[in-house]
N, C-alpha and C positions, 0 to 999 in steps of 0.2 A: 590788178596789175600796177606795178610801180611806175610812176612817171619819171622821166629823165629830162635834163635840160639840153637843148640843142642850139647851136649857132648856125644860122642859115645865111648864105651869101648868094647873091645873084643880081640880075638886072631886070628891069621892066621898061616897057615902051611907054613914054609919056609924050604924047604928040609925035614928033619926028625924032625924038632923042631917047637913047637908052640911058636910063638912070640906074646907078648901082644902089644896092641896099644890103644892109646887114641887120638881122633881127635875132633875138634870143627868145625862145619859146619853150614852154613845158609841153611834153607829149609822151605818148607811149612808145612810138617807134617812128621811123622816117616817113612812112606812108601817112601817119597821123599828122606829122608836121607839114608835109606837102599840102594836105587838105586844108590845114589851118592857114597857111600862107595864101593859097588861092582864094579862100573865103575872105580873109582880111583885106587883101588888095581889091577884090571884087566889090566888097561892101563899102569900104572907105574911099577908094579911088576910082571905082567903076571901070576897072581894068579886067578884060577877059583873060582867061587862063592861057591862051596861046600867045599872049603878049608878055608873059612872065617867064623868065628863064632862071631856074634854080641851078646854080653852079656847084654848090657844096652844102652838105648838111653834116655837121660834126657834133657828136655828143661831147659836152664839156663838163668839167667838175665844178663844184660850188665855188672854188677859189678863182676860177676863170670868168665867172659871171660879171658883166659890166653893167647890165641893165638894172637900175635901182628897183624897178617894179618886180622883177623876177627875184631879186635878192629878198625883198620884203615878203614875197609869197612863201619863200622857203622857211622863214622864221616863224610862220604861223603853225 
């Protein structure tokens, strides 16, 4: 299966405050991306899944990528 690039926007609960986030990730589909977001926030920030609200997942083109790490992965 071919991977696509997605931009994910949402909020997560950090203490008593909702913090916004925007991430760009490679994945197969939206369900794959959701799982990656939950895993990343859980492992890096110790945030449980019900404290993460994903508001939007949009497939983006190579021209729209802003994350330098994702851009470099596409060149390989």
